N, CA, C and O atoms as a CHARMM CRD file, in Angstrom:
* protein
*
  372
    1    1 MET  N      6.24600  10.28900 -13.97100 PROA 1      0.00000
    2    1 MET  CA     5.53000   9.80900 -12.80200 PROA 1      0.00000
    3    1 MET  C      5.18800   8.33800 -13.01600 PROA 1      0.00000
    4    1 MET  O      4.85800   7.92300 -14.12700 PROA 1      0.00000
    5    2 ILE  N      5.26900   7.56200 -11.95300 PROA 2      0.00000
    6    2 ILE  CA     4.97700   6.13300 -11.96000 PROA 2      0.00000
    7    2 ILE  C      3.78400   5.88300 -11.04100 PROA 2      0.00000
    8    2 ILE  O      3.70900   6.43200  -9.94100 PROA 2      0.00000
    9    3 LEU  N      2.85800   5.05100 -11.50400 PROA 3      0.00000
   10    3 LEU  CA     1.71200   4.65600 -10.68300 PROA 3      0.00000
   11    3 LEU  C      1.91500   3.22200 -10.20900 PROA 3      0.00000
   12    3 LEU  O      2.02300   2.29900 -11.01500 PROA 3      0.00000
   13    4 GLU  N      1.96300   3.05300  -8.91700 PROA 4      0.00000
   14    4 GLU  CA     2.01100   1.72500  -8.29200 PROA 4      0.00000
   15    4 GLU  C      0.57000   1.28100  -8.05700 PROA 4      0.00000
   16    4 GLU  O     -0.23600   2.03400  -7.51000 PROA 4      0.00000
   17    5 VAL  N      0.25000   0.05700  -8.47300 PROA 5      0.00000
   18    5 VAL  CA    -1.09900  -0.48300  -8.31700 PROA 5      0.00000
   19    5 VAL  C     -1.02200  -1.81000  -7.58100 PROA 5      0.00000
   20    5 VAL  O     -0.29800  -2.71500  -7.99400 PROA 5      0.00000
   21    6 ALA  N     -1.77000  -1.92400  -6.48900 PROA 6      0.00000
   22    6 ALA  CA    -1.82500  -3.16700  -5.72200 PROA 6      0.00000
   23    6 ALA  C     -3.27700  -3.49300  -5.40600 PROA 6      0.00000
   24    6 ALA  O     -4.00000  -2.67400  -4.84000 PROA 6      0.00000
   25    7 ILE  N     -3.69300  -4.69500  -5.77600 PROA 7      0.00000
   26    7 ILE  CA    -5.01100  -5.20000  -5.38600 PROA 7      0.00000
   27    7 ILE  C     -4.80800  -5.93500  -4.06900 PROA 7      0.00000
   28    7 ILE  O     -4.01300  -6.87100  -3.98100 PROA 7      0.00000
   29    8 LEU  N     -5.53600  -5.49900  -3.04700 PROA 8      0.00000
   30    8 LEU  CA    -5.34800  -6.03300  -1.69500 PROA 8      0.00000
   31    8 LEU  C     -6.54900  -6.88000  -1.28600 PROA 8      0.00000
   32    8 LEU  O     -7.66500  -6.37300  -1.17100 PROA 8      0.00000
   33    9 HSD  N     -6.31800  -8.15300  -1.07100 PROA 9      0.00000
   34    9 HSD  CA    -7.33300  -9.06100  -0.54100 PROA 9      0.00000
   35    9 HSD  C     -7.04200  -9.21600   0.94800 PROA 9      0.00000
   36    9 HSD  O     -6.00900  -9.75300   1.34600 PROA 9      0.00000
   37   10 ILE  N     -7.97000  -8.73500   1.75100 PROA 10     0.00000
   38   10 ILE  CA    -7.80100  -8.73600   3.19700 PROA 10     0.00000
   39   10 ILE  C     -8.45300  -9.99300   3.77600 PROA 10     0.00000
   40   10 ILE  O     -9.52100 -10.41100   3.32900 PROA 10     0.00000
   41   11 LYS  N     -7.80900 -10.58000   4.75900 PROA 11     0.00000
   42   11 LYS  CA    -8.37700 -11.75900   5.40900 PROA 11     0.00000
   43   11 LYS  C     -9.79300 -11.45300   5.89100 PROA 11     0.00000
   44   11 LYS  O    -10.07000 -10.37900   6.42400 PROA 11     0.00000
   45   12 LYS  N    -10.66200 -12.40700   5.69500 PROA 12     0.00000
   46   12 LYS  CA   -12.08700 -12.24100   5.99300 PROA 12     0.00000
   47   12 LYS  C    -12.31000 -11.67200   7.39400 PROA 12     0.00000
   48   12 LYS  O    -11.78900 -12.17000   8.39200 PROA 12     0.00000
   49   13 GLY  N    -13.11200 -10.60200   7.41700 PROA 13     0.00000
   50   13 GLY  CA   -13.50300  -9.99300   8.67200 PROA 13     0.00000
   51   13 GLY  C    -12.51300  -9.00100   9.27100 PROA 13     0.00000
   52   13 GLY  O    -12.76000  -8.45900  10.34900 PROA 13     0.00000
   53   14 LEU  N    -11.39000  -8.75500   8.58400 PROA 14     0.00000
   54   14 LEU  CA   -10.37500  -7.86200   9.15100 PROA 14     0.00000
   55   14 LEU  C    -10.29400  -6.49900   8.45300 PROA 14     0.00000
   56   14 LEU  O     -9.36000  -5.73500   8.69500 PROA 14     0.00000
   57   15 SER  N    -11.25300  -6.19900   7.60200 PROA 15     0.00000
   58   15 SER  CA   -11.18500  -4.94200   6.84000 PROA 15     0.00000
   59   15 SER  C    -11.17000  -3.70600   7.72700 PROA 15     0.00000
   60   15 SER  O    -10.42100  -2.76500   7.46400 PROA 15     0.00000
   61   16 GLU  N    -11.98500  -3.69800   8.77000 PROA 16     0.00000
   62   16 GLU  CA   -12.01400  -2.51400   9.64500 PROA 16     0.00000
   63   16 GLU  C    -10.66700  -2.31300  10.33000 PROA 16     0.00000
   64   16 GLU  O    -10.16500  -1.19200  10.40400 PROA 16     0.00000
   65   17 ASP  N    -10.08800  -3.39300  10.82700 PROA 17     0.00000
   66   17 ASP  CA    -8.77000  -3.29400  11.45900 PROA 17     0.00000
   67   17 ASP  C     -7.71800  -2.85000  10.44900 PROA 17     0.00000
   68   17 ASP  O     -6.84300  -2.04600  10.77000 PROA 17     0.00000
   69   18 PHE  N     -7.80700  -3.37700   9.22900 PROA 18     0.00000
   70   18 PHE  CA    -6.88100  -2.97200   8.17600 PROA 18     0.00000
   71   18 PHE  C     -6.98400  -1.47100   7.91300 PROA 18     0.00000
   72   18 PHE  O     -5.96400  -0.78800   7.82100 PROA 18     0.00000
   73   19 GLU  N     -8.19400  -0.96000   7.79500 PROA 19     0.00000
   74   19 GLU  CA    -8.37900   0.47400   7.51500 PROA 19     0.00000
   75   19 GLU  C     -7.81300   1.33800   8.64400 PROA 19     0.00000
   76   19 GLU  O     -7.24300   2.39800   8.38500 PROA 19     0.00000
   77   20 ILE  N     -7.96400   0.90100   9.87000 PROA 20     0.00000
   78   20 ILE  CA    -7.41200   1.64100  11.01200 PROA 20     0.00000
   79   20 ILE  C     -5.88500   1.66100  10.93500 PROA 20     0.00000
   80   20 ILE  O     -5.26400   2.71200  11.09400 PROA 20     0.00000
   81   21 ASP  N     -5.28700   0.50100  10.69100 PROA 21     0.00000
   82   21 ASP  CA    -3.82900   0.43200  10.61900 PROA 21     0.00000
   83   21 ASP  C     -3.28900   1.12400   9.36600 PROA 21     0.00000
   84   21 ASP  O     -2.18100   1.66000   9.37700 PROA 21     0.00000
   85   22 PHE  N     -4.07200   1.11100   8.29600 PROA 22     0.00000
   86   22 PHE  CA    -3.63000   1.81900   7.09500 PROA 22     0.00000
   87   22 PHE  C     -3.54400   3.32200   7.36600 PROA 22     0.00000
   88   22 PHE  O     -2.64100   3.98800   6.86100 PROA 22     0.00000
   89   23 GLN  N     -4.46500   3.85400   8.14800 PROA 23     0.00000
   90   23 GLN  CA    -4.39700   5.27900   8.49800 PROA 23     0.00000
   91   23 GLN  C     -3.08500   5.60000   9.21500 PROA 23     0.00000
   92   23 GLN  O     -2.51500   6.67200   9.01200 PROA 23     0.00000
   93   24 LYS  N     -2.61000   4.68900  10.04100 PROA 24     0.00000
   94   24 LYS  CA    -1.31800   4.88200  10.70500 PROA 24     0.00000
   95   24 LYS  C     -0.18200   4.79700   9.68700 PROA 24     0.00000
   96   24 LYS  O      0.78000   5.56200   9.76000 PROA 24     0.00000
   97   25 ALA  N     -0.29500   3.87500   8.74800 PROA 25     0.00000
   98   25 ALA  CA     0.75900   3.63600   7.75900 PROA 25     0.00000
   99   25 ALA  C      0.86600   4.75400   6.72300 PROA 25     0.00000
  100   25 ALA  O      1.91500   4.91700   6.09900 PROA 25     0.00000
  101   26 GLU  N     -0.19600   5.51800   6.53600 PROA 26     0.00000
  102   26 GLU  CA    -0.17000   6.59800   5.54500 PROA 26     0.00000
  103   26 GLU  C      0.97000   7.58700   5.80200 PROA 26     0.00000
  104   26 GLU  O      1.59500   8.07300   4.85900 PROA 26     0.00000
  105   27 SER  N      1.23500   7.87800   7.04800 PROA 27     0.00000
  106   27 SER  CA     2.30500   8.83900   7.34900 PROA 27     0.00000
  107   27 SER  C      3.68100   8.27300   6.99100 PROA 27     0.00000
  108   27 SER  O      4.60800   9.02600   6.69300 PROA 27     0.00000
  109   28 ILE  N      3.80600   6.95500   7.02200 PROA 28     0.00000
  110   28 ILE  CA     5.07900   6.32500   6.66100 PROA 28     0.00000
  111   28 ILE  C      5.35500   6.51900   5.17400 PROA 28     0.00000
  112   28 ILE  O      6.42300   6.99600   4.79000 PROA 28     0.00000
  113   29 ILE  N      4.39500   6.14800   4.35000 PROA 29     0.00000
  114   29 ILE  CA     4.62400   6.20500   2.90000 PROA 29     0.00000
  115   29 ILE  C      4.69100   7.65100   2.41100 PROA 29     0.00000
  116   29 ILE  O      5.49200   7.97500   1.53400 PROA 29     0.00000
  117   30 SER  N      3.86800   8.50000   2.96700 PROA 30     0.00000
  118   30 SER  CA     3.81800   9.88500   2.47200 PROA 30     0.00000
  119   30 SER  C      5.06700  10.69000   2.82200 PROA 30     0.00000
  120   30 SER  O      5.29100  11.76300   2.26000 PROA 30     0.00000
  121   31 SER  N      5.87600  10.18300   3.74000 PROA 31     0.00000
  122   31 SER  CA     7.09800  10.89400   4.13000 PROA 31     0.00000
  123   31 SER  C      8.30800  10.51900   3.26900 PROA 31     0.00000
  124   31 SER  O      9.38000  11.10200   3.43000 PROA 31     0.00000
  125   32 ARG  N      8.15000   9.55900   2.36300 PROA 32     0.00000
  126   32 ARG  CA     9.28100   9.04700   1.59800 PROA 32     0.00000
  127   32 ARG  C      9.61100   9.92400   0.39200 PROA 32     0.00000
  128   32 ARG  O      8.73100  10.53000  -0.21900 PROA 32     0.00000
  129   33 LYS  N     10.89000   9.97300   0.07000 PROA 33     0.00000
  130   33 LYS  CA    11.36400  10.72200  -1.09400 PROA 33     0.00000
  131   33 LYS  C     10.69500  10.15300  -2.34600 PROA 33     0.00000
  132   33 LYS  O     10.63000   8.93800  -2.53100 PROA 33     0.00000
  133   34 GLY  N     10.21100  11.03100  -3.18200 PROA 34     0.00000
  134   34 GLY  CA     9.59000  10.63400  -4.44300 PROA 34     0.00000
  135   34 GLY  C      8.10600  10.35000  -4.35300 PROA 34     0.00000
  136   34 GLY  O      7.44600  10.18800  -5.38000 PROA 34     0.00000
  137   35 TYR  N      7.57300  10.28600  -3.15200 PROA 35     0.00000
  138   35 TYR  CA     6.13600  10.07600  -2.97900 PROA 35     0.00000
  139   35 TYR  C      5.39300  11.30400  -3.48700 PROA 35     0.00000
  140   35 TYR  O      5.78800  12.43700  -3.20900 PROA 35     0.00000
  141   36 ILE  N      4.30900  11.07500  -4.23700 PROA 36     0.00000
  142   36 ILE  CA     3.47600  12.17500  -4.72200 PROA 36     0.00000
  143   36 ILE  C      2.10100  12.15000  -4.05800 PROA 36     0.00000
  144   36 ILE  O      1.67200  13.14000  -3.46600 PROA 36     0.00000
  145   37 SER  N      1.41300  11.00800  -4.16100 PROA 37     0.00000
  146   37 SER  CA     0.06500  10.90400  -3.59200 PROA 37     0.00000
  147   37 SER  C     -0.35400   9.43700  -3.56200 PROA 37     0.00000
  148   37 SER  O      0.29800   8.57600  -4.15400 PROA 37     0.00000
  149   38 HSD  N     -1.45400   9.17000  -2.86200 PROA 38     0.00000
  150   38 HSD  CA    -1.99300   7.81100  -2.86200 PROA 38     0.00000
  151   38 HSD  C     -3.49900   7.84400  -2.64100 PROA 38     0.00000
  152   38 HSD  O     -4.06500   8.82500  -2.15900 PROA 38     0.00000
  153   39 GLN  N     -4.12300   6.73100  -3.01200 PROA 39     0.00000
  154   39 GLN  CA    -5.54100   6.51800  -2.75500 PROA 39     0.00000
  155   39 GLN  C     -5.72800   5.06400  -2.37000 PROA 39     0.00000
  156   39 GLN  O     -5.13000   4.17000  -2.96900 PROA 39     0.00000
  157   40 LEU  N     -6.55900   4.83000  -1.36900 PROA 40     0.00000
  158   40 LEU  CA    -6.98600   3.48600  -1.00800 PROA 40     0.00000
  159   40 LEU  C     -8.49100   3.45600  -1.22900 PROA 40     0.00000
  160   40 LEU  O     -9.22800   4.25500  -0.65200 PROA 40     0.00000
  161   41 LYS  N     -8.94500   2.52100  -2.07400 PROA 41     0.00000
  162   41 LYS  CA   -10.36700   2.42100  -2.40300 PROA 41     0.00000
  163   41 LYS  C    -10.87300   1.03300  -2.02300 PROA 41     0.00000
  164   41 LYS  O    -10.21900   0.02400  -2.28400 PROA 41     0.00000
  165   42 LYS  N    -12.05400   1.00500  -1.40000 PROA 42     0.00000
  166   42 LYS  CA   -12.67800  -0.25600  -1.00700 PROA 42     0.00000
  167   42 LYS  C    -13.62000  -0.71800  -2.11600 PROA 42     0.00000
  168   42 LYS  O    -14.39200   0.07700  -2.65300 PROA 42     0.00000
  169   43 CYS  N    -13.55500  -1.98500  -2.44900 PROA 43     0.00000
  170   43 CYS  CA   -14.38700  -2.56300  -3.49500 PROA 43     0.00000
  171   43 CYS  C    -15.85300  -2.60800  -3.04300 PROA 43     0.00000
  172   43 CYS  O    -16.15000  -2.95800  -1.90100 PROA 43     0.00000
  173   44 LEU  N    -16.74800  -2.25500  -3.94300 PROA 44     0.00000
  174   44 LEU  CA   -18.17700  -2.30500  -3.64000 PROA 44     0.00000
  175   44 LEU  C    -18.74500  -3.71500  -3.78600 PROA 44     0.00000
  176   44 LEU  O    -19.65900  -4.10200  -3.05800 PROA 44     0.00000
  177   45 GLU  N    -18.20300  -4.47200  -4.72400 PROA 45     0.00000
  178   45 GLU  CA   -18.75000  -5.78800  -5.01800 PROA 45     0.00000
  179   45 GLU  C    -18.19300  -6.89800  -4.11900 PROA 45     0.00000
  180   45 GLU  O    -18.87600  -7.88700  -3.85400 PROA 45     0.00000
  181   46 GLN  N    -16.97000  -6.73300  -3.66000 PROA 46     0.00000
  182   46 GLN  CA   -16.33500  -7.78700  -2.86200 PROA 46     0.00000
  183   46 GLN  C    -15.86800  -7.22700  -1.52100 PROA 46     0.00000
  184   46 GLN  O    -14.98100  -6.37700  -1.44700 PROA 46     0.00000
  185   47 GLU  N    -16.49300  -7.73000  -0.47700 PROA 47     0.00000
  186   47 GLU  CA   -16.08800  -7.33200   0.86700 PROA 47     0.00000
  187   47 GLU  C    -14.64400  -7.77700   1.09100 PROA 47     0.00000
  188   47 GLU  O    -14.23400  -8.82300   0.58800 PROA 47     0.00000
  189   48 ASP  N    -13.89000  -7.00800   1.82500 PROA 48     0.00000
  190   48 ASP  CA   -12.49200  -7.33000   2.15800 PROA 48     0.00000
  191   48 ASP  C    -11.55100  -7.22900   0.95800 PROA 48     0.00000
  192   48 ASP  O    -10.51400  -7.89100   0.94200 PROA 48     0.00000
  193   49 LYS  N    -11.88600  -6.42700  -0.03200 PROA 49     0.00000
  194   49 LYS  CA   -10.99500  -6.19200  -1.17700 PROA 49     0.00000
  195   49 LYS  C    -10.81500  -4.68400  -1.35600 PROA 49     0.00000
  196   49 LYS  O    -11.77400  -3.91400  -1.29100 PROA 49     0.00000
  197   50 PHE  N     -9.55600  -4.28300  -1.58500 PROA 50     0.00000
  198   50 PHE  CA    -9.20500  -2.87400  -1.76000 PROA 50     0.00000
  199   50 PHE  C     -8.26300  -2.75600  -2.95300 PROA 50     0.00000
  200   50 PHE  O     -7.67200  -3.73800  -3.40100 PROA 50     0.00000
  201   51 ILE  N     -8.13900  -1.53100  -3.45400 PROA 51     0.00000
  202   51 ILE  CA    -7.08700  -1.21500  -4.41700 PROA 51     0.00000
  203   51 ILE  C     -6.28600  -0.04900  -3.83400 PROA 51     0.00000
  204   51 ILE  O     -6.84300   0.92700  -3.33100 PROA 51     0.00000
  205   52 LEU  N     -4.97300  -0.18100  -3.91900 PROA 52     0.00000
  206   52 LEU  CA    -4.07100   0.88100  -3.46400 PROA 52     0.00000
  207   52 LEU  C     -3.36400   1.44200  -4.68100 PROA 52     0.00000
  208   52 LEU  O     -2.73700   0.70600  -5.44400 PROA 52     0.00000
  209   53 LEU  N     -3.46700   2.73600  -4.85700 PROA 53     0.00000
  210   53 LEU  CA    -2.81600   3.46100  -5.95400 PROA 53     0.00000
  211   53 LEU  C     -1.86300   4.47100  -5.34600 PROA 53     0.00000
  212   53 LEU  O     -2.26900   5.31900  -4.55100 PROA 53     0.00000
  213   54 VAL  N     -0.58800   4.37800  -5.72300 PROA 54     0.00000
  214   54 VAL  CA     0.40900   5.30600  -5.19100 PROA 54     0.00000
  215   54 VAL  C      1.17700   5.90600  -6.35800 PROA 54     0.00000
  216   54 VAL  O      1.70500   5.18100  -7.20100 PROA 54     0.00000
  217   55 ASN  N      1.23800   7.22100  -6.40400 PROA 55     0.00000
  218   55 ASN  CA     2.02900   7.92500  -7.41800 PROA 55     0.00000
  219   55 ASN  C      3.40700   8.24300  -6.85500 PROA 55     0.00000
  220   55 ASN  O      3.54500   8.82600  -5.77900 PROA 55     0.00000
  221   56 TRP  N      4.42600   7.84100  -7.61800 PROA 56     0.00000
  222   56 TRP  CA     5.82600   8.07400  -7.26900 PROA 56     0.00000
  223   56 TRP  C      6.48300   8.85800  -8.39300 PROA 56     0.00000
  224   56 TRP  O      6.07000   8.76700  -9.54900 PROA 56     0.00000
  225   57 GLU  N      7.50400   9.62500  -8.05200 PROA 57     0.00000
  226   57 GLU  CA     8.24900  10.34500  -9.08300 PROA 57     0.00000
  227   57 GLU  C      8.95500   9.36600 -10.01500 PROA 57     0.00000
  228   57 GLU  O      8.92500   9.54000 -11.23300 PROA 57     0.00000
  229   58 THR  N      9.59900   8.32500  -9.44500 PROA 58     0.00000
  230   58 THR  CA    10.31800   7.33600 -10.25900 PROA 58     0.00000
  231   58 THR  C     10.06600   5.93800  -9.69800 PROA 58     0.00000
  232   58 THR  O      9.64800   5.78700  -8.55000 PROA 58     0.00000
  233   59 LEU  N     10.31800   4.93500 -10.50500 PROA 59     0.00000
  234   59 LEU  CA    10.21900   3.55200 -10.05500 PROA 59     0.00000
  235   59 LEU  C     11.20400   3.28100  -8.91900 PROA 59     0.00000
  236   59 LEU  O     10.88400   2.56400  -7.97100 PROA 59     0.00000
  237   60 GLU  N     12.38800   3.85200  -9.01900 PROA 60     0.00000
  238   60 GLU  CA    13.41200   3.65900  -7.99300 PROA 60     0.00000
  239   60 GLU  C     12.98300   4.22800  -6.64300 PROA 60     0.00000
  240   60 GLU  O     13.34000   3.68500  -5.59800 PROA 60     0.00000
  241   61 ASP  N     12.21500   5.32500  -6.66100 PROA 61     0.00000
  242   61 ASP  CA    11.73000   5.88800  -5.39900 PROA 61     0.00000
  243   61 ASP  C     10.89900   4.85700  -4.63600 PROA 61     0.00000
  244   61 ASP  O     10.96700   4.78500  -3.40900 PROA 61     0.00000
  245   62 HSD  N     10.12200   4.06900  -5.35600 PROA 62     0.00000
  246   62 HSD  CA     9.32800   3.03500  -4.70500 PROA 62     0.00000
  247   62 HSD  C     10.15300   1.79000  -4.40700 PROA 62     0.00000
  248   62 HSD  O     10.21600   1.33700  -3.26400 PROA 62     0.00000
  249   63 GLU  N     10.78100   1.24200  -5.43500 PROA 63     0.00000
  250   63 GLU  CA    11.45000  -0.05700  -5.32200 PROA 63     0.00000
  251   63 GLU  C     12.70500  -0.02700  -4.44700 PROA 63     0.00000
  252   63 GLU  O     13.00400  -1.00600  -3.76400 PROA 63     0.00000
  253   64 ILE  N     13.42300   1.06100  -4.46200 PROA 64     0.00000
  254   64 ILE  CA    14.66400   1.16300  -3.68600 PROA 64     0.00000
  255   64 ILE  C     14.48000   2.09900  -2.49500 PROA 64     0.00000
  256   64 ILE  O     14.71100   1.71500  -1.34800 PROA 64     0.00000
  257   65 GLY  N     14.05800   3.33700  -2.78100 PROA 65     0.00000
  258   65 GLY  CA    13.94500   4.33600  -1.72300 PROA 65     0.00000
  259   65 GLY  C     12.97400   3.96200  -0.62000 PROA 65     0.00000
  260   65 GLY  O     13.23400   4.23400   0.55200 PROA 65     0.00000
  261   66 PHE  N     11.85500   3.34000  -0.97900 PROA 66     0.00000
  262   66 PHE  CA    10.87900   2.94400   0.03200 PROA 66     0.00000
  263   66 PHE  C     11.07400   1.49800   0.46800 PROA 66     0.00000
  264   66 PHE  O     11.23100   1.23200   1.66000 PROA 66     0.00000
  265   67 ARG  N     11.06700   0.57000  -0.46500 PROA 67     0.00000
  266   67 ARG  CA    11.09100  -0.85600  -0.11000 PROA 67     0.00000
  267   67 ARG  C     12.39000  -1.31100   0.55100 PROA 67     0.00000
  268   67 ARG  O     12.39800  -2.33200   1.23700 PROA 67     0.00000
  269   68 LYS  N     13.47300  -0.58900   0.36300 PROA 68     0.00000
  270   68 LYS  CA    14.75000  -0.97200   0.98000 PROA 68     0.00000
  271   68 LYS  C     15.02800  -0.15400   2.24800 PROA 68     0.00000
  272   68 LYS  O     16.13100  -0.20100   2.79200 PROA 68     0.00000
  273   69 SER  N     14.02500   0.59400   2.71300 PROA 69     0.00000
  274   69 SER  CA    14.22300   1.48900   3.86400 PROA 69     0.00000
  275   69 SER  C     13.74900   0.84800   5.16800 PROA 69     0.00000
  276   69 SER  O     12.98900  -0.12000   5.16500 PROA 69     0.00000
  277   70 ASP  N     14.21900   1.41600   6.28200 PROA 70     0.00000
  278   70 ASP  CA    13.73900   1.00200   7.59700 PROA 70     0.00000
  279   70 ASP  C     12.25400   1.28600   7.75300 PROA 70     0.00000
  280   70 ASP  O     11.54500   0.54700   8.43600 PROA 70     0.00000
  281   71 LYS  N     11.78700   2.34800   7.12500 PROA 71     0.00000
  282   71 LYS  CA    10.36600   2.71200   7.20300 PROA 71     0.00000
  283   71 LYS  C      9.47900   1.63900   6.57900 PROA 71     0.00000
  284   71 LYS  O      8.35000   1.42100   7.01800 PROA 71     0.00000
  285   72 TYR  N     10.00200   0.97100   5.54600 PROA 72     0.00000
  286   72 TYR  CA     9.23200  -0.11300   4.92700 PROA 72     0.00000
  287   72 TYR  C      9.00700  -1.25400   5.92400 PROA 72     0.00000
  288   72 TYR  O      7.96800  -1.91200   5.88200 PROA 72     0.00000
  289   73 GLN  N      9.96100  -1.49100   6.80800 PROA 73     0.00000
  290   73 GLN  CA     9.79000  -2.52000   7.82200 PROA 73     0.00000
  291   73 GLN  C      8.62600  -2.17200   8.74900 PROA 73     0.00000
  292   73 GLN  O      7.88300  -3.05800   9.17200 PROA 73     0.00000
  293   74 GLU  N      8.46600  -0.89900   9.06400 PROA 74     0.00000
  294   74 GLU  CA     7.32600  -0.44200   9.87100 PROA 74     0.00000
  295   74 GLU  C      6.02400  -0.66300   9.11100 PROA 74     0.00000
  296   74 GLU  O      5.03500  -1.12900   9.67700 PROA 74     0.00000
  297   75 TRP  N      6.03100  -0.32200   7.81500 PROA 75     0.00000
  298   75 TRP  CA     4.87300  -0.51600   6.93500 PROA 75     0.00000
  299   75 TRP  C      4.46600  -1.99500   6.93300 PROA 75     0.00000
  300   75 TRP  O      3.29500  -2.33000   7.10800 PROA 75     0.00000
  301   76 LYS  N      5.45300  -2.86400   6.73400 PROA 76     0.00000
  302   76 LYS  CA     5.20100  -4.30400   6.71000 PROA 76     0.00000
  303   76 LYS  C      4.58500  -4.78000   8.02100 PROA 76     0.00000
  304   76 LYS  O      3.62000  -5.54500   8.02200 PROA 76     0.00000
  305   77 GLU  N      5.14300  -4.32800   9.12400 PROA 77     0.00000
  306   77 GLU  CA     4.65300  -4.74500  10.43600 PROA 77     0.00000
  307   77 GLU  C      3.19700  -4.33700  10.65000 PROA 77     0.00000
  308   77 GLU  O      2.42000  -5.08600  11.24100 PROA 77     0.00000
  309   78 LEU  N      2.83600  -3.16800  10.17500 PROA 78     0.00000
  310   78 LEU  CA     1.46200  -2.68300  10.31800 PROA 78     0.00000
  311   78 LEU  C      0.47700  -3.40400   9.40100 PROA 78     0.00000
  312   78 LEU  O     -0.65600  -3.66500   9.80400 PROA 78     0.00000
  313   79 LEU  N      0.89200  -3.73200   8.16900 PROA 79     0.00000
  314   79 LEU  CA    -0.08900  -4.12300   7.15500 PROA 79     0.00000
  315   79 LEU  C      0.01300  -5.53100   6.58000 PROA 79     0.00000
  316   79 LEU  O     -1.00900  -6.11600   6.22300 PROA 79     0.00000
  317   80 HSD  N      1.19200  -6.07900   6.48300 PROA 80     0.00000
  318   80 HSD  CA     1.33800  -7.30200   5.69700 PROA 80     0.00000
  319   80 HSD  C      0.60200  -8.52200   6.26300 PROA 80     0.00000
  320   80 HSD  O      0.28200  -9.44200   5.51000 PROA 80     0.00000
  321   81 HSD  N      0.33200  -8.54800   7.54700 PROA 81     0.00000
  322   81 HSD  CA    -0.37600  -9.69700   8.11700 PROA 81     0.00000
  323   81 HSD  C     -1.86200  -9.73400   7.74300 PROA 81     0.00000
  324   81 HSD  O     -2.53700 -10.73300   7.99200 PROA 81     0.00000
  325   82 PHE  N     -2.37200  -8.65200   7.14800 PROA 82     0.00000
  326   82 PHE  CA    -3.77700  -8.60700   6.72900 PROA 82     0.00000
  327   82 PHE  C     -4.01800  -9.29100   5.38600 PROA 82     0.00000
  328   82 PHE  O     -5.15500  -9.66900   5.10000 PROA 82     0.00000
  329   83 TYR  N     -3.00600  -9.46200   4.56500 PROA 83     0.00000
  330   83 TYR  CA    -3.17900  -9.89700   3.18000 PROA 83     0.00000
  331   83 TYR  C     -3.25500 -11.41400   3.04200 PROA 83     0.00000
  332   83 TYR  O     -2.48300 -12.15400   3.65200 PROA 83     0.00000
  333   84 LYS  N     -4.21200 -11.85600   2.22000 PROA 84     0.00000
  334   84 LYS  CA    -4.28800 -13.26200   1.83400 PROA 84     0.00000
  335   84 LYS  C     -5.00800 -13.35200   0.50300 PROA 84     0.00000
  336   84 LYS  O     -6.22100 -13.14400   0.46000 PROA 84     0.00000
  337   85 PRO  N     -4.32500 -13.64700  -0.56600 PROA 85     0.00000
  338   85 PRO  CA    -2.88200 -13.86700  -0.67700 PROA 85     0.00000
  339   85 PRO  C     -2.12400 -12.54000  -0.66700 PROA 85     0.00000
  340   85 PRO  O     -2.72600 -11.46700  -0.68800 PROA 85     0.00000
  341   86 PHE  N     -0.80300 -12.63100  -0.63400 PROA 86     0.00000
  342   86 PHE  CA     0.00300 -11.42000  -0.68300 PROA 86     0.00000
  343   86 PHE  C     -0.19600 -10.76100  -2.04100 PROA 86     0.00000
  344   86 PHE  O     -0.18900 -11.45300  -3.05900 PROA 86     0.00000
  345   87 PRO  N     -0.37300  -9.44000  -2.08500 PROA 87     0.00000
  346   87 PRO  CA    -0.70500  -8.76900  -3.33900 PROA 87     0.00000
  347   87 PRO  C      0.45400  -8.71600  -4.33700 PROA 87     0.00000
  348   87 PRO  O      1.62800  -8.64000  -3.97500 PROA 87     0.00000
  349   88 THR  N      0.06900  -8.76100  -5.58100 PROA 88     0.00000
  350   88 THR  CA     1.00200  -8.46700  -6.66800 PROA 88     0.00000
  351   88 THR  C      0.99500  -6.96200  -6.87400 PROA 88     0.00000
  352   88 THR  O     -0.06700  -6.34300  -6.95700 PROA 88     0.00000
  353   89 VAL  N      2.17100  -6.38200  -6.95400 PROA 89     0.00000
  354   89 VAL  CA     2.28300  -4.93800  -7.15900 PROA 89     0.00000
  355   89 VAL  C      2.81900  -4.71500  -8.57700 PROA 89     0.00000
  356   89 VAL  O      3.81700  -5.30900  -8.98400 PROA 89     0.00000
  357   90 GLU  N      2.12900  -3.84600  -9.31000 PROA 90     0.00000
  358   90 GLU  CA     2.55300  -3.50900 -10.67100 PROA 90     0.00000
  359   90 GLU  C      2.73500  -2.00200 -10.77500 PROA 90     0.00000
  360   90 GLU  O      2.18000  -1.23400  -9.98800 PROA 90     0.00000
  361   91 HSD  N      3.52700  -1.59800 -11.76600 PROA 91     0.00000
  362   91 HSD  CA     3.82800  -0.18400 -11.98100 PROA 91     0.00000
  363   91 HSD  C      3.43200   0.23100 -13.39500 PROA 91     0.00000
  364   91 HSD  O      3.60900  -0.52600 -14.34900 PROA 91     0.00000
  365   92 TYR  N      2.89600   1.43600 -13.51600 PROA 92     0.00000
  366   92 TYR  CA     2.40600   1.95600 -14.79700 PROA 92     0.00000
  367   92 TYR  C      2.97400   3.35200 -15.00200 PROA 92     0.00000
  368   92 TYR  O      3.23600   4.09000 -14.05300 PROA 92     0.00000
  369   93 LYS  N      3.15700   3.69000 -16.28800 PROA 93     0.00000
  370   93 LYS  CA     3.60700   5.05700 -16.59400 PROA 93     0.00000
  371   93 LYS  C      2.63600   5.73100 -17.51800 PROA 93     0.00000
  372   93 LYS  O      2.83900   6.88600 -17.89100 PROA 93     0.00000
């Protein structure tokens, strides 16, 4: 199992909108091959900061199966405009 970790810095004042759109995006990621589970947690100390944790069966399920898919384009359209700066995504085993 691979854990994808992304620290998400949301543009000031857009956290509520981000959370609403993330709820829509959850069905996109959860439908992908190799997806196991995910958690989105809001930071207590810093407003507009979140951590996204996604468990995948393999690194390829995330990097190729999801990121190279048409569904990823939908994910991007829903969420990527909220980030500043764009998050670094790391993987752990």
